[in-house]
C-alpha positions, -999 to +999 in steps of 0.1 A: -456-016-806-446+008-781-457+012-744-480+040-754-494+017-783-497-016-751-513+007-730-541+015-756-544-019-762-547-030-729-574-002-718-597-014-750-595-049-733-601-040-703-631-013-708-647-038-739-641-070-722-624-086-746-589-101-755-567-088-781-541-113-793-507-094-801-512-097-841-546-081-842-534-052-816-502-047-841-527-044-867-550-014-852-535+012-862-565+039-863-593+043-841-615+033-870-598+000-869-600-007-832-641+004-835-646-021-861-626-053-839-649-042-813-681-040-832-675-075-840-653-093-810-668-075-777-690-094-760-711-065-748-741-052-770-734-017-779-740+002-811-711+017-832-718+049-820-712+039-780-683+021-792-667+052-808-672+069-779-657+050-755-625+041-780-624+085-783-624+088-749-599+060-739-575+076-770-578+110-757-574+100-721-544+072-723-522+097-754-533+136-737-544+150-764-570+177-772-607+166-786-601+188-815-574+167-828-591+134-829-603+120-864-612+083-863-587+073-893-556+095-879-532+068-873-516+067-834-483+065-844-481+091-869-505+114-862-513+111-826-476+109-815-481+077-798-449+054-791 
């Protein structure tokens, strides 16, 4: 995992109050996978839409992306340019 993806994982952990094991984080290659993981593991009672919105905002902020470039099925490294 590169610095961008490590920082994303840390931001997700902080936002959703969950620990993400390194092995799990390595498999989180798209926003959709992150959203699904948070639905199953976050102790917060949030809807999928709430989680998806928070994940989107974290990704846009951390990676400096324009909102129009975001898609839940895009890959962090290949499509968003994360390292």
